[in-house]
PAKOL-406072 format. One record per atom (N, C-alpha, C): x, z negated, y negated. Coordinates in steps of 0.05 Angstrom, whole numbers, plus 5000, padded with zeros to 4 digits. Layout:
N
XZY
...
***
This chain:
354
318636760909
318137040903
320737210909
323037110906
325537250912
325437300942
324537090956
324837090986
323037310995
320737320987
319237580997
319937810985
321637830966
322338110955
324838160977
326337970983
328538051000
327538121029
325538011036
324638071063
322938321064
321738371043
320638641037
322538881041
324838811024
327239021022
328539041050
328738821066
329738891092
327739031111
325138961109
323539131123
323339441120
323539461091
323739771084
326139891095
328139741092
331239841097
330839901131
329539721146
329439761175
327440021182
325440031168
323540271172
325040501165
326440551143
328440771132
330140811158
331240621170
333040711192
331340831217
329040731223
327640851239
326241131237
325941241210
324941431201
326741681197
329441571190
331241781180
331841991205
331741911231
332342091251
330642311253
328142241244
325942431248
326342671228
327942561205
328342821183
331042911182
332242861201
335242931205
335143131226
336943321223
337543571244
338843451262
337143401288
338443251314
340843451328
340043711319
343043851331
345143781322
345643651295
348043561283
349443381300
348043231315
348943041331
350043101357
349443371367
350843471388
353143671384
355043701403
357443801402
356944061392
355044211404
354644501399
351744601404
350744801393
348144881401
347745131392
345845301398
344745551391
343545491365
343645661346
342045641319
339545701320
338645871341
335445921341
334445711357
331845631350
330545401363
328845501387
328245741386
326145861412
327745961428
326046081457
327146221477
327346491464
328646671474
328846981468
327447141479
326147361471
324947561479
325947831468
326548001489
328048231480
327448461499
328848711495
328448921512
330549021524
330549191543
332549281559
335049391542
337449361545
339449461532
339649401500
338249221489
338249161464
340348951460
341948921443
344148761436
343448561416
343748291421
343048091401
345547931392
345347901369
347547741356
347447431352
348347301379
347747031382
349346861364
348346651350
349846491329
350046251340
352246111338
352945861352
353645641334
352745451333
353245241312
355245051330
357645021318
360044811326
360144571310
358844331323
358944051308
360743891309
362543961329
364943761333
367543881338
369543741334
372243861336
373543751360
371643621375
372743531399
372043691425
371243961423
370944101444
373344241455
373644191483
376244311492
375444601504
373044611510
372544901526
369444921523
368545171508
365645251505
365345521525
363345521539
362545751556
360045831552
359346081550
356846201545
356046351575
354246191586
353046291619
350746421611
350446631627
347946781629
347446821658
345146741669
344446781698
346546671718
347746491707
350346351728
352546471727
352746661706
355946791706
356546791678
359046711678
360346611651
361146911638
359646921613
359747161598
362547151574
362446881564
364546871548
366146621546
368246521541
369646241538
371246261515
370846051499
372345971477
373845711483
376645701469
377945461475
378345321446
378045071447
378044861421
376645031400
374345091403
372745231377
372645031352
372845121330
373044941307
371045031289
370145281289
368345381268
365745511284
363745521268
361345681279
362045941288
360746031312
361446291327
359146461326
359446731334
357646921336
358447111359
356447221375
357347351401
355047561407
355947811407
354348001413
353648021441
350848001448
349847941474
348148181484
349048291507
347048471521
345948361546
343448311540
341348171561
340848331587
341748611588
340548801605
342248761635
344548611632
346548661653
345648521678
343548361678
342548281704
339548371709
338748631695
336248711699
334148581683
331648671687
329348571673
328448271685
326548161670
325747871675
326147651661
326047421669
326647171658
328947051667
331546991649
333646911656
334446641644
336546501648
337846281639
339946361617
339746241594
342546291580
343145991571
345445961575
346945671569
349245711555
349545491535
352145411521
352945151535
355445121546
356644901563
359144811551
359144631538
361644491525
362444251537
365544301548
366844101557
368643971537
367943691529
369443561510
372543461520
374143381504
376543291511
376943071532
374742921529
374542671552
373342751573
372642971582
371043091602
368343091603
367242991585
364442981583
363743291577
361343391592
360343641593
357543661574
357043771561
354343811550
353144131548
350744151549
349544391553
346944401534
346944671522
344344721509
343544991521
341044991529
339745191545
337445301535
336945581539
335145721528
334045911549
331846041551
330546231569
330646511554
331346711568
331846981556
329547181573
327547301561
325247481576
326347731566
327247921590
327948191583
325748381591
324148521570
322348731577
323748971581
322349171593
323249471599
322849621570
324449781566
324749951539
323450211548
322050211572
321150481579
318150451585
316250631573
313950601573
312750701604
311450661616
310650781643
309151011636
309951231653
307951461658
305751431670
303951561666
301151551677
300051791699
300251771724
299651961744
297051901753
296252121769
293552111782
294452201814
292052171832
292352251858
290652481866
291452621883
290052881895
289952831925
287552831932
286952821967
287053101977
289253101997
289953382013
288153342036
287953112045
286553142074
285552862078
283252832094
282252582101
282252562133
283152312146
283052262173
281551992182
280651942200
278751722209
280951502204
280251242201
281451012199
279550772209
280550622227
279150412238
277950202215
275550162215
274449952192
274749632203
275949622227
276449352239
279949282230
281149492215
283949412211
284049362182
285049072183
285648982152
288349042147
288949262139
291549402129
293049262112
295449132126
297949042112
300149202109
301149392127
303149522127
302849792138
304050012128
303550252139
305850412141
307350532158
310050642163
309650892182
311751102175
311851272190
314851272207
314851382230
317451402240
317351562264
318951792257
319152032275
316452172281
314852142266
312352322265
309952122275
310651862281
309051672291
307851502269
305351442265
304351262247
303650982259
305550792246
305150502252
303950322230
301850142239
300249952222
300649702226
300449512209
300849282213
298149132199
296548942214
294148842205
294048582199
292448442189
292448162176
290048052189
289447772177
287647632187
288047442214
287947202214
289047072238
287247142257
288047142283
286747252305
286247542305
287047672289
286547992288
289348122281
291047992275
293848142266
295348252290
296248472287
298048632305
299748832294
301548942309
303049182301
301449392318
301049672309
299649822330
301250092319
301150262342
301850532337
298950702338
298650872317
295951002312
296251282319
293551372333
293051672332
291751782308
293051952296
292352022265
290352202272
289652352294
287352532295
284452372294
284252152306
282152002311
282251712302
284451652293
284851342283
284851122304
284951192325
285251012346
287650872353
287750652365
290150522369
291350582395
293850722399
295250782421
296350592439
297950412420
299450162433
299549992414
299449742418
299849492399
301149272411
301849052395
302848792401
300748612383
299348402390
297848232375
299747972371
299547872346
300147622338
298847392353
300347172352
299046892361
296746862337
294746742339
292546742326
293146532302
295146422304
296146192279
297546382260
297946642260
299946792245
297546982231
298647062204
297047262187
299447442185
299147712192
300847892196
300748032166
303348122162
303048252130
304648512135
306648592120
307948872116
309948912139
310749172145
312249242163
314449412152
316549472164
318849682162
320349742187
321549922187
322950052211
326250082201
327949992212
330750032202
332249972226
334450092237
336450052260
334550052284
332650232288
330850212309
329249962316
328749812298
327149562298
324949562277
322649442288
320649382269
320649092261
320649082232
320148772220
317748742207
316248572216
313948452205
313548202193
312648212172
312647952158
309747772162
310147532160
307447382154
306747242134
304747232127
303847152098
304446902093
304146632100
304846372093
306446242114
306746392136
307846222156
311346202155
312546382138
315046412135
316346502161
315646722173
316546792199
316547072196
318647242202
319147522204
319347582237
317547742243
317747812273
319548112277
321148102295
323048382299
322248492327
321148682329
320648892351
322549092359
322549192383
323649432393
321649642381
322549882367
320750012358
319350202377
320950242399
319450422419
317450272437
318250082447
316549922465
314849692456
315149632429
313749412412
314349132425
316449122441
317048892455
318648672430
317448462432
318348262412
321248192417
323048252401
326148142405
326747872394
325547822371
326947542354
324547512332
324847272324
323747182299
325747102280
325147142254
326647022232
325446842212
326146622208
325546422187
326246542156
324346502139
325246572110
323146372094
323646342070
322446192052
320446342032
318146202026
316046322012
314446522025
312646622011
310546802025
311747092029
310347192045
311347522055
308847692052
309347872033
307348092029
308148362043
310048512024
310548792034
313648852037
313749032058
316449112065
316549432066
319449502058
320149802061
323349762061
324549992065
327449952065
328750202051
331250222044
332550452030
334550522052
334650492076
336550572098
338750382101
339150192081
341749982082
340249732078
338149662061
337249402057
334049412065
333049192074
330049102074
329349002049
327149162040
326049092012
323448962015
323048692000
320948532008
319748431978
317048401981
315248291960
313948041972
313447881950
312547601960
309947551942
308247721931
306147691917
306547641886
309147631878
309247571847
310947831841
312147821814
313348051809
316448081816
317247911837
319647951847
320148111871
322148251877
323048411900
325248321906
326148271930
328748221942
329548371963
332148431961
333548581977
335248462004
334548522024
335348322047
337348492068
339248322080
340848472097
339448502124
339148722134
337848772165
338748582186
341048562182
342348402205
341848092204
342447992178
341947662178
339547592161
338647792150
335747732131
336347562106
338947532101
339447362079
339347572053
338647442031
338247592008
340547681991
341247951990
343048061976
343148061948
340948121936
340148121904
337248141903
336248101879
333448081868
333048251841
330648381842
330148491814
327248371812
326648401787
323748281775
322648561765
319948591769
319148881763
317248801738
318348971713
317048901687
317049231675
314349221658
314049491646
314749381617
313949561595
314749461565
312949271553
311049171575
309148941562
309748681578
310948641598
311448431614
311748471643
311448271660
311848301688
309248421700
309448581721
307448651741
307548481769
306048291770
305448141791
303848251815
303548091834
301548151858
302248421874
305448461875
306448711889
305948661918
304648851929
303948841957
305649001976
303749221988
305049372009
306949561993
309549592007
311249771991
312250012013
313350191995
314250492012
316450551990
318550622005
320950791995
321351071996
320651191970
320251501974
322251641953
324051801959
326051921945
327451761923
328351531934
329651341915
328051161899
325651141898
324150951881
322650801904
321550531892
320050371908
316850411897
315550501914
312150531910
310850301922
309050111900
308049851908
305149881901
303449801922
300849721913
300649461899
299249471880
298549251860
296049071871
295848871883
293548741898
291748721881
288948771890
286548771875
286048961852
287449171852
287449391835
287549651849
286849871835
287050121848
289750321839
291650111832
294150211821
296650211842
298250451841
300250411851
302750481833
304950261834
307050341810
309650411827
311050561808
313550701818
315850491807
317350421820
319450221810
322050351816
324050271793
326750341795
328150101812
329150191837
330349941847
332849821835
333949971820
336449901802
335849651787
334149661772
333449471750
330549351747
328549461765
326149321762
324149491747
324749711732
323349831712
321149971725
318749881714
316050091725
316350361710
316850581726
316850841716
314350991712
312350911732
310051051731
308150861743
305350921735
303050781743
301250991758
300351001777
298451191789
295851071792
294251211785
291051121783
289851251813
289651071832
288251141857
285151091860
283951081839
281151031839
279551171854
280551471857
279051671875
278951611904
281351461911
281851411940
279651191949
279451011929
277250781935
274350891937
273951121918
271051231918
270251371943
272451471953
271951641976
272851512009
274251282003
275051192030
274550892038
273750752016
272850462020
270550452036
268150592038
266450542050
264650292044
262850182063
261049962060
262649692058
264149672081
265649412085
268549402078
268849612063
271949592059
272849382036
275449352038
276849182020
278949332000
280649231990
282549361967
284349581981
285149731965
286749931966
289549771979
290349882001
293449772008
294449922032
296650032026
297750182051
299250482039
301750502042
302950742034
305050812056
304951042064
306851112086
307951402078
310451432079
312151692077
313151772099
312352052105
313652142130
316052362123
317952232125
320652382114
321252622127
320352742152
320252972161
318953142149
316653122142
314353332125
314353302099
315353042088
315452992066
312152952054
310452862068
307652772063
307352492061
305752422042
305052172038
302052092047
301651842055
299251752064
298251472053
296051442047
294851212034
292251162049
291450882052
289250782057
288550502046
287050372054
286150092048
285349922068
284749662063
284049452082
281049482090
280749562121
278149612132
276949872116
278450042111
277250322101
276450482124
274950682119
274050862142
275651122143
277351132123
279251422119
281851312115
283851482128
286351522120
286651772104
288551812079
288452022064
291452112063
292052402070
294152522060
293952572026
295952502012
295552531983
298352671972
297752731946
300052791929
299352641903
301452561889
301652401865
302252611843
300352671826
300452821803
301452701778
303552841771
305052761744
303352921723
303552821697
302252951673
303153261671
301353421667
301953711671
301753871699
301453701715
301553861746
298053921747
***
């Protein structure tokens, strides 16, 4: 009998060793950890008191890293820590927050969380007014719309139909154009430094043309999808169908910086054709009748423009979605159209009270 009792006690002891870790705070076995268990959600410019649990006296260096930048360093921390953290430094969107501990033996340990930063600004709601309507070719699957020295240029999509064209605004007809090879699906365009840049959708190729002759000068490779383009006079600004917008060097096409477009509720994805007007980015939101106004410094959505009126009057029987914003800097006029619409509109955007 004693033999069986001893065996039973040994079995219970072994089970206890297995079960104990389940009821033990596993963080205590880690040199350091955030005291909060979940990822963080916050709003622009709100400060968060981060509490950090130090579980070892063997930490030589402790770093708080946000979006690949070191925000704070502690040497030989011996007690629990707190840090007042401002998450708005890198703009809106989802970022990484990492505690990285270097032990005296050189071992590196990390505890990582995600931080989602929403805008602290509720977007204003604007409307659109039609000032004038002009013909637009229903064969043109509009992807990009751009003004340059009084000339309207249009980029169209669909494989076998993609091109960059100069448009006669009085009748909507094509004056001059260059077509893409049938394997390419044309997307947005912009003009900077006397060159036209045209994206392709999934082919990861940007074509560069002389703006006067439309002669192809070169092509540039990039990673990911290409949707919309505009520029601020210094940088090429590009969307890829997500909530991200990248700013590229016009000479090298390398990415200089990135913003994520958020309002007070979350990200605004499907950003399509872009236009830069008076210091703001205007973006069509694909498959909607909305144009949003974006702060290029931080990604905040400042306004949402309801353009349903344009669809009602310009889509026609065979038209697709609203897409195309062009700004004539000389006349300060704004033009909008859609894919295969029969009309191009001169518009004004009406703020509340107008």
